[in-house]
N, C-alpha and C positions, 0 to 999 in steps of 0.2 A: 066143908063146902069149898074151901080154898083149894084143896087137892083136886076136887072135881073140876073146878075151873081150869086148873093147869092141864089136866088130862084132856079136857074138851079143847082147850087152846092148842095143845100138841096135835090132836086129831085134825083140827081145822087146818093147821099149818101143813101137816103131812098130806092131807087130801088136796090142799091147794097146790103143793109142790107136785104131787102125782098128776093132778089135772093139767098143770102147766107142761109137765114132761110129756104127757100123752098128747097134748095139743101140738107141741113141737114135733113129736114123731109123726103126727097126722099131717102137718104142713110139709114135712120133709117127704113123706110118702106121696102126698098129692103132687109136689113138684116133680118127683121122679116119674109118677104116672103121666103127667103132662108131657114130660120129655119123651117117654116111651111112645106116647101117642103120636108125637111129631116124627119120631124115627119110623114108626109104622106107616105113617102117611107117605113119607119119603120113599120107603121101601116099596109101597104099593105103586107109586108113580114110576119108579125104576122098573118094577115088574111089568107094568103096562107098556112102557117104552120097549123093553126087551122082547115082550111077546109080539109087539108090532113089528119089530125088526125081524124076529123069527118067522112070522108069517110072510113078510116080504122076501126073505131068503128062501123059504120053501117054495114060494111062487116062482122065483127065478130058477131054482133048481128044477122044478117041474117043467118050466119052459126049456131049460137046457136039455132035459131028457127027451122032450117031445117035438121041439121046434128047430129044425135044422137051420132055418134062416136066422133065428136068434143066436144059435151057436156060432154061425159064421160071423155075425155082427160082433159078438163078444170077443171072438178070437182076433178079429181085425182091430178092435179098439184096445183091448187089454194087452195083447201080445204083439201088436203092430205087424201082423202078417198081411200078405197080399197074395192075390191070385196071380198066376203067370200072365204076363202081359199088362198088368195094372201099372199105372204111372203113379209114383209116390211123390208128393210134394212135402218138403220139410220147411216150416217157417220158424224163424228165430223170434223169440219173445223179447 
């Protein structure tokens, strides 16, 4: 009966150690899962922002293709072009 108690005690200790190890692995996996969920949420926000910028750029591109007045305005603003006879004023900041 003494050897039976020893074997039972060894099994109990072994199962306890295995249970603690499995618990530690579960907690580690849970922490990694939560971190990956945060990364996914941040990636989804960046994707939404990027898609918004893309739609705005596509809208501008479409206007550049179809609206000569808009093209003229953009050329004047971005490239500092002027029509012949225009008076240009430069202001120092």
